[in-house]
N, C-alpha and C positions, 0 to 999 in steps of 0.2 A: 098349520104350520108353517110352512114353505110359504108363502101368501105375506106372513108375515116377516120371515129374512128377508122377501125379495122386497119387499116396505121399505124395513130397515136399510138396505143395500142400497138402496134409493136415495135416502135421508140420506148416506153418507158422502154417495158423490155430489149433490146433492152442497153438501155442506164439505166440499174437497175434503174431505179425511178419507184416510186410508182404513181404520179397524177404528174396533169397540170394542172393548174391552169390558162382560159382562159378568160382575161378579158378586150382585146381589142374588141371594135365594130365589126368593121371590117372581126376578126378573128371569131367572136360569126355569124356573116351573113355567112362565107365561111363555116363553121363546120356545122352549126346549120340548113343553111337557112331559118332564122330568124333573123328579125334586132330590136335588144333591143340593146340601147345604154347604159342602165342600167342592161344588167342582165353580168351572167355568165357561162361559162361553167368548169366542175372538169373529166376529165376525167381519170380516173385510169386503170390500165392494164383488168381487169373486165368492168366496170361499166363505162356510163357516163350520168352524172349528169347536166339541167340547170339550176339554181338557176335563176330566177326573179321575179322581185317586184310586188307587188299586180295589180300595171297597166296592167303589159302584163300575167298576171296568169292563165288567161282563154282562150285566145288567144294562149299561149305557150301549152299548153297540149290540144288545137282542131288542131294548125297544124305541132306541131315538128315531129320525125318523133320516133316510138315506142323503137327505140334505146335509148332516152332520159328518163331517171326519171324525172319531172318536180317535183322542191323542190321552195316552197313561200318565199319568204326574207320578211322579216317586219324591219320596223323603230324601232331603238330604243335610247337616248339619245346619247347610247354609239357607236351606229352608226349599221349597218347593219349587221344583223344574220339572221340563218339561225330558222325556225319554227320545 
């Protein structure tokens, strides 16, 4: 899993991009080996973040690789936002 993240980070550097947002459930499962249809991954050139809602936060913290920083999403009247 860490190798996949590193490969993606190298591609970001080549493309001169700062980050990529992964919103596809299939890609989330492929990159994180964690099945959450409502989660997002944000991969930057130096870090990897798993944005998970409250229903998955504890499981994500337990099961995701240390390569990811797990961040809880919360629901507001305006939509999702990061706490």
